N, C-alpha and C positions, 0 to 999 in steps of 0.2 A: 564643281557644283554638286550639291547633294540632290541628285535627281529625284529620289523618293520623297524628300521633303517638298521639293517644288511641285511634284506630281500631286501630292496630298493637298497642297494649297490650291492648285489649279482645279482639282476635281471636287473639292469640298462643297462649293455651291451647288453642284449637280448631283451629289449623292446623299444618302441618308446618314444620320448620326452613327447608326450601328455599323454601316459599311466603312466609314472613316475610322471608327474605333477599331474595327477588326483589322484594317490595313496597318495601323500603327502597332497593334499588339502582335500581329504576325511578324513584322520586322523585328520587334524586340525579342520575341521567342526564338526566331531564326538566328539572331545575333548571339543570344545567350547560349544556344546549342553549339554554335561554331566556336564560341569562346571556351565552353566547357571541354570540347573535344580537342582543343589546342590548335585548331585550324586557322585561327586568326589571332593576331597580336592585340593585346588590350590597348596598347598605345595607338594602334591603327584604328581600332574600333571606337575608341573613347569619344571622339568629337561627334560623329554621326549618332552614336548611341545617346549621348547627352541631348543632342538636338531633338531626337524622337521622344525622349522622356519629357522634355519641355513641351513638345507638340501634344503629347498625350494629356498632360496636365491642362494645357490651354483648351484642348477640345472638350474636356470635361467641364471646364469653366464656361465655355460657350453653351454647353448643354444645360447646365444647372445655374449659371450665373446671369449677369445682366450686362455683359460687355458686348459691344457691337461685333458682328461677324467680320465686317470688312477691316476692322482694326487688327484683330488676331490673325486672320488669314494673310493679310498683306504683310505683316511682320514676319510670318513664317516664310513666305515666298521670297522676300528680299534677302532674308538671312540664309537662304539655301546656297547662296554663292559665298564661299569661304576661301577661295584661292588667294594666297598672299601675293599681291602685286604692289608696285609702287602706287602711292595714293593718287598720283596724277592719272593713272590708268584705271584704278578701281573706282574712283568717283564717278566717271561717266557710265561705267557698267552698272553701278548701283542706281544711278539716276534713271537709266533706261528700264531696268528691272522694276523699279518702283512705279514710274510713270505708266508703263505699259500695263502693269497689273492693275493699277488704279483705274485705268481706262477699260479694263476687262470686267472687274468685279463691281457690283452695284454699290454705290456710296453717295453721300449727300454733298460731296465737294465739287465745286466748279473747276474749270480747266486751270485758271490762274492759281487756285489753291492747291490743286494737284501738283502743279509745277513747284510751288513752294514746299510742299510736303516732300516731294521727290528730291529736291535740292538738300533739304535738311537731313533726310534719310541717307542720302549719298555721302554727305560730309561726315555724319555721325558714324556710318558703317565703315568708311575708310579710316576714320580715327580709331575705331576699335581694332581693325586689322593691323594698323601701325603700332598702336600702344601695346597690344598683346602678341608681339611677334613670336615669342617662344612658348606660348601657352595655347591650350584649346580655347577656341573663341566662340563656339556655338551658343553657349549660354549668355555671355555678355552681349553678343550680337543680336540675338532674338529679343532679349530684354530691352536693349537700347532702342531697337526699332519699335517695340511695343510701346515704349514711353513716348517716342516721337509721334506715332499715329494716335495715341490716346490724347496727347496734348492738343493736337490739331482737331480732334473730335470735340474737345471742350471749347477751345478758342478758335472759332472759325473766322480767321482774319479776312477782312474784305480788302483785297488788293488787286490791282490791274497787272497785266503782264509787263507793261512798261515800268511801273513802280517797282515791281519785283526785280526786273533786270537791273534797274539803277541801284536798288538796295544791295543786291548781291555783288555787283561790280565794285561799289564803293567799299563795302565791308571786306571783300576779298583783297582788293588792291592795298588797302591800308594794313590789313593783316600780313600781306606779302612783304610790305615795306618793313614791318616789325620783325618778320622772320629774317629778311636779308640783312637787317642792321643788328641782328643778334639779340633783339628784345624778346623774341619768342622762338620756340623750336617748331618742328613740323606739326606736332599735336596742338601746340598753341595756335599755329596758323589756322588749322581747321576749326578748332573750338571757338576762336575769336571771330571767325567768319560766320559761324552759326549764330552766335549771340548778337553780333553786330547787325547781320541781315534781319534777324527777327525783331530787333528793337527798331530798326529803320522802317520796316513795312508795317509794324503794328502801331507805331506812334508817328514821330517825324524826326527829321535830321538833328534837331536840337537835343533830343534824348541821346542819340548816338554820339554827338559831340561831347556830351557830359561823360560818357564812357571813355571816349578817346582822351579826354582831359585827365581822367584818373590814370590811364595807362601811361600817358606821356610823363606826368609828374612822378608816378610810381616808378617807372623805369629810370628816370633821371636820378632819383634819390637812391635807387638800388646801385647804380653805377658810381654814385658819389663816394670818393675815397675808397674805391673798391679794393685796391691793393692792400691798404691798411687793414681792411676788414678780413681779407684773406690771411694776412699775417697773424691776425688775432684769432683766426679760426672761426669767424662768424660770418664770412662772406657767403652769399647765396650760391648753391651749386650751379654748374653749367654756365658760369659767368653771369648769372642773373637772368638767363633766358627763361621765359615763362612757358611751362607746359600746360597741357589741357587741365590737369588737376588744379593748378593755380588759377587758370582763367575761369573755370567753372565755379570754384570756391568763392571767388570775389564777384562774379558776374551773374550767376543764376538767380540770386535773390532780386537783383536789379531787373533782370528779364521778367521774373515772375510779377513784380509790381507794375512793370510796363504793360504786360499782357492784360492784367486786371484793370489797369487804367483805361486801356483801349476798349476792353469788353464792357466795363460797368460805367465808365465816364466819371467816376468819383475822384475829385481832386486829391483826396487823401492818399490815393495810390501814387500820384505824381510826387507828393511830399515824401512818401515812403521810399520811392525810387532814389530821390536825391539823398535822403538820409542814409540809405545803404551804401551808396557810392562815397558819401562823406566818411563813413566808418572805414571803408576799404582804403581810401587815400590817407585818412588820418592815422590808421594803424600802420600802413606801409611807411609813412614818413617818420612816425614815432619809432618804429622798429629799426629802420635803416640808419637814421641819424642817431638814435639812442644807443646803438651798438658801439659808438665811439665815445660814449660817456664814461667817465671814471667812477661816478657814484650812481649805482643802480640798486634799486630796492624791490623786493618781492611785494606785489600788490596786496597779498593776503596778510602779511605780518610785518612788512616794512624792514625786514632784515636785509643786510647787504648781500648781493649776489653778483655773479660775474656778468659783464655786459653780454647781451645776446641771449641770456637765459630766458626761457619761456615764463611769462608772467612778470618780468622785470619792468620797472618804470623808472624814469629819471626826469630831472627838471627840464633838460633840453628835449627829451622825448615828449613831455607834456606840451611844451610850446609847439613842437613840430606837429603833434596830433591836432592841436587847435588850429594851426595854420592850414593843415590839410583839409579839415572839415570846413574851414572858412572859404578856401578856394572853390570848392564844389558849390557851396551855398551862394557865394557871390556870382558864380557863373549862372546858376539857376535864376537868380534875380535879374541879371543883365540880359539873359536870353529870353526872358518872359515866361519861362516854365512855371516859376513861382512868384508870388508877391512877397513883399518884405517880411510880413509876419510868418508866412509859410516857410520862407527861406531860413528864418531864425529858428523855427521849430525843427526843421531838418538838420540844421547845424548842431543844435543841442542834442537831438536824438543820436546824431552821428558821433558826437563826442562821448556820449554815454556808451554807445556801441564799442568804441575803442577800448574802454575800460572793461567792458564785458569780455572782450577778446583777451585782455591781460588776465582777467580772473579765470577764464576757462583754461588759458595756458598754464596758470599756476596750479590748477587743480586737476581737471580731467586730462589735459595733455601730459602732465607730469606722471600721472598714474597709468598712462598708456591707453586710456579710454578714447581719446581723440588724437589725431595728428594735427599738424599745423593747418592743413587745408580744411579739416573739419572745424577747427576753431574759427578760422576766417569765415567759413560759410555760416555758422550759427551766429556769429557776432554781427555780420552784415544783415542777416535775416532778422535778428533781434531788433536792430535799430529801426528797420522798416515796420515791423510788427508793433513796436512801441508807438510809432506815429499813428498807426491804424487804431490802436486802443484808445488813444487820446483824441482822435479827430473824427471817429465814426460813431 
């Protein structure tokens, strides 16, 4: 544990700005002197030094910016623990650090919300520890917790302890099943739990089941004729198991629209939620089934390309994309999330989003400006924003 960072966070509410700034600068100057004299290895110094540089920047933001103190200081305190343990051990440690500090520092969150924040922070922090196993983690860890605390400062979800416990258990158990069955890896387990839990507690189980429907069908088509795809060199890595990058790329826009629907109560956000998932499933089905097509064309100029190439479209891929969008939209209608006209709008927006995905793949991804996860994120976000532009 970074004792100085934890001490700084603990003392910050009790000391003046100049004292906190002096403490950080003293550490940085001391570390720089030891480094210059060769008394300390740069590799050993780097992680703590980076953490204090971020702390210095955030303290200056607190002094001259408009970000709440409890958001910044809580993220620094939680991130002071950086010992690499198995995620099953690190999650409860992060939960206790977060919950105890939130009980210590003045903040506007009630007890159930503090528990929810601590659960989210613990899952996200353990995820960072696991995902960045061979790298310095202070910067991503602090920034991740800063994002978590900021999101909850914006969206103050009204939830009871019982609802929270049920939401966490459901999301975790289903994510665990996905992990055990090879659908997700360890990072996919943690990220899916975060997204699932937040969707359940901010809306209702129907929205979560829509997400599960996407992953169920998406995983099924990923496994479809997988050996053939591997022989063709277009099979998904790790046997198709989803990691946190894939989970977040396809789910964060849906979570964003869910949180806004819960916060504002505008039905346009629920349509946007379904549209984003329609794009995600439509694109997955088009990609995984289209990889086996013999005739594939680049969406930008309709020239023949190899199956599985970014931006490629095919007749069977188009049909598969439409079916994927249709599945999610029909579910939204049957579950009562949307009415008929709303479900139709979501399906159309979702289908448009699939082609935005192909266009981005043929342009920005080919130029190395985006990777596949970035393409998925922006296309699912686009379909939801398209709904908002037409419905608000």
